[in-house]
N, C-alpha and C positions, 0 to 999 in steps of 0.2 A: 629914175628908179635907183640907180647906183648911189646917188647922193642920199636918197631916203634910207637905203639899207645901211649906209655908213653912219647916219644919224642914230638909227636904232641900235646898231652895234656899239657905238660909243656910249649910249644910254645904258645898255646891258652891262658894259664893263664898269661903268660908274656905280651901278646898283650892286654888282658883285663885290666891288671894292668896299662900298659902304657896309655890306653885310659881313664881309670878312673882318673889317675893322671892328665892327660891333661885337662879333663873336670872339675876337681876340681880346677885346676889352673886358669881356665877362670873366676872364681868368683873374683880373684884378678886383672885380666887383664881388665875386663869390667869397664867402668867408673861408678861413682855413689857410693852409700853406700854399704858396704860389706854385711850388714844384708839384705838389699833389694835384692841384687844379689843372695843370698842364698835362701831366702824365697819367693821372688816375691811379698811381701806385702809392701805397702806404706801407709803413713799417719797413722801409728799405734800410739796408746797411750803409755804412759810410762810403764804401767803394761804389755801391750802386747809386747813391746820391750824387757822387762826383760825376759818374757817367751820365746821369740824367741831367745834371746841371750843364754839362758840356753839350749834350744833345739839344736841349731846349734853350741854350744860350741865356741862362738865367742871370749870369754876371755881366752880360753885355747890355748895351743901351736898348731902348724900346724898339727902335727901328730895326735893329738886327734881330731882335726877338720876333718881330712881326714878319720879317722876311723868312726866317726859319719856320714860322707858323704856316705861311703860305706854301712853302715847300712840302711840309708834312701833309697839308690838305690835298695837294696834288698826288702825293704818293699813297694816300689812303690811310695814313697814320693819324687817326683822330683821337688817340688816347685809349685808356682802358677804363671800363666801367667799374666803379667802386663797389657795386653790389654783386655783380656776377663774375668779375675778374676777366671777362672776355673783352676783346677789342670793340670799341664803339662802332667802327665801320662795319664789322660783321653783323652787329645787331641791326644797323640801318639797312644793310643789304638783305637781311632775312625778313624784316618786318615791313619795310616800305612797300613791297609788292602787294601785301595784303590790304593795305590802306588804299593804294591806287586801284586795286581790283574793285573794292567796295565803292569807291568814288566814281569809277568809270561806269559801272552798271547803274548806279543811281543817276548819273548824268544822262545815260541812254534812256532810262525810263522818263526822266524829266523832259527830254527832247521829244520823245514819242507821244507824251501826253500833253505837254505844255503848248507846243506849237500848234497842233491841230485844234486844241481848245481855244487858243487865241484867235485862230482863223475863224472858227465858228462864231465866237462872240462878236467879231467885227462884221461878219456877214449878216448877223441878225442883231444889229445894234439897236439897243433899247427895246428889244423884244424878249420873250420869256427865256430863250436859250442864253442870251446875254446876261439876264438877271440871275439865272440859276448858277451859271459858271462863275460869274463875278462874285456872288455870295460865297461860293465854295472856296474860291481862291483867297478871298479875304479871311475866311475862317482858317484855311491852311496856313496862311501867312502869319496869323496871330498865335497859332499854337506853338509853344516851346518844344524844341526837339526832345528834351529829356522827358517832358510830360507825355508826349505822344508815344515815345518808346515804352515807357512804363505802362501806359494804357493798353497798347497792343500786346504787351507781355501778359498783362492781367487777363485780357479777354481771350486771345488766341493761343496762348501757351498754357496758362493756369486754368482758364475756363474750359475751352474746347479741346485743348491738347493737340492742336493741329500742327504747330510749329515748335521746334526746339528753342530753348531760351538762350543758348550760348554756343560759342565755338564756330568753327568753319566746316567741320565734318564730324560724323559720328565716330565713336571710339572703335567700332568694328572695322573701320577702314584705316589702313596705314599707307599714306601716299608719300613716296620719296620726293623730296624737293628737287625739282629741276629748274623751273623758272620762279618758283614760289608763288605763282598764280595758280590757285587750287584747281580751277576748271581746266586750265591749259595743261597742267601736269597730269590730270586724270586722262585727258584726251591723248597726250603724247605717250604715256606709258602703255596704254592699251592692254591692261592686265585683266584677268578674269573678274567678273562682276563689276567691270568698269561702268556699265550703264547704271547700275544701282548706286554706285558711289557718286556718279555725276548727279543723279537725281537727289541724293542725300545732301550733296554740297549746295545744290540749288535750294533745297528745303531750308538749310541753315542761312542761306544768303537772302531769303525772301524778306523777312521782317526788317533787318538792318537796311536793306536797300530801299524799302518803302519809307521808312522813317527818314533816311538821309535824302531821299528824292523829293520829299514834301515841299521844302522851302524853294529849291530851284524850279520846281514845276509851277508853283504859284507865280514866281518872278517871271519866268518865260511866258506864261499865259498872259499876264498883264502887259509885258513888254511887247509881245507879238500883237496883241490887240491894239495897243496905242500906235504901233508902227503901221499896221494895216489901215487903221482909221485915218492916219495922216496921209498915206498913199492914196486912199480912196477919195480924198478931197482934191487931188491934183487935177489939172486941166485935161491931161491926156485920158484920165479915167472918165471924166465927164464927156469927153469926145467919144469914147468907146460906148458909153451908155446911149449917146445920141445916135450912134450908128445902129442901135438895136441889139447889141450883144446882151446875152442874159447874164445872171449873177455868177454862174459857174465859170463862164468864159472870161469875165472881167477879173475874177479873183485868181484863177489858175493861170491864165495866159498873160495877164498884164500886171496885176498888183502884187502877186505873191513874190515874184523874183526880186523886185525892188524893196519890198517890205522885209525880206529875210536878211538883207545885207547888214543892217545894224544888229539883228538878232544873233548873227554869227559871232560877233565880238562879245555879246552878252553871254553866250554859251561858254566862252573861255573864262570870263570873269566868274561865272558860277562854278566852274570846276575848281577855281582857287578857293571859293567860299566853302566848297564841299570838304576841302582838306581840313579846315578848322572845325566844321560841324562834325566831321568824322571822329574827332577826339572824344566828344561826349557820347556819340553812338557806340564807339568801340568799348568804352568803359561799361556802359549799361548792358551790352550784349556779350561782353567778354570776348570781343573780336581781337585776335592776336595781331594787331597792327601797330604802327609806329606812334599813333596818337595815344593809345592805352599805355604803351611803354614809356612815353614821354611824361605822362601824368604820374605813373608809378615812380619814375625817376625823380620827379619833383617832391613827392612824398618822402622818398628815401634820401633826399638831398645828395643825389648822385650827380655831382656837378659836371664831370666830363660827358655823361650821357645826356644831360640837359643841353649842354653846348652842342653836341653832335646832332641831337634830334632837331633842335631849332635851326641849325645850319641846313640840314637835309630838307626839312619842310619849307623853309624860306627860299632855298634855291629852286625847288620845284615850283613854288608859286610864282617866282620871278619868270622862269622859263615858260610856264603855262600862259601867263599874261602876255609875254612878248610874242609867243607863237600865235595867240588869238589876235593880237593887234596886227601882226604881219599878214595873217590870213585875210583879215578884214580889209586891209589896205590893198592887197593884191587883187581882191575881187571887186573893190570899189575905188576906181581911180579918182573920183571926186574927193573922197576923204584924204587920199594921198596928196592931192594937189593942195588941199586946204592945210594939211600939216606942213607944207612948204611955204605957206603964205601966199599961194597963188589963188586965182579966182577961176 
């Protein structure tokens, strides 16, 4: 087990090194002045430029510059945004929780809907529940995220007026940022009309969550179905049937536990996918997350912000994938032994 953890840790270090090297190289690939790309400060005086050149080691070789770049990353000095004049790290700390909150609730919805749907389709294989759910998952898998978002806005926002079109909470409520997770902040502050504010935040969260959860729900449904069908063909399941166990006992007591092991890893991979899909969702629903900020930075050619946003999103995706892989390996010793080359 220790050898396995060391292998994964070394892989994590290599991926972080590759990410940091790529992010550092963007400063040379972006157009404009190298010092401006590093610092995000423009129209500096001669003395300020001298101080920045010394800080960012512009006159040194590239290895020294890269070492200073790593030190600034650890310290939280990610440069200054060209458009806002504020530090990039403060933007990331403010906006990333909004994206994580949206992705987390979408993943919870996908798990609560996708896994039971996959179990039902496997239990009624080639029967009408299987055909109906499989057709719906194929339809949901084929619908683009942006088209579904616009369709829901047109029907439920503009047509019926049931849901708001944008934002995280109504203008009537002013929630001080504690954790930057809107539902958690409302619960922690415990201010008057907190229940109404909580319901209003859920009201704003509903449509973006549904849109974002559509793709992982279909993937988990199909993946759970295939995993369950594979387990149901095993010899010990056939033995359980021969003993006279009914369908519910076979699925819940024998098949489900083994079928969910590969699904756990897939859940972690889907969380990484949600981070990328959230960028489109945040733009359409004006959700104040890091995805919308990153796309706005691309339009504004805010190179320090692009660099910091890509670094934050990529680091989170790497850690999410690594955590999902470790969780799957801890719960499934067979996969851990196979990763070591053992039988």
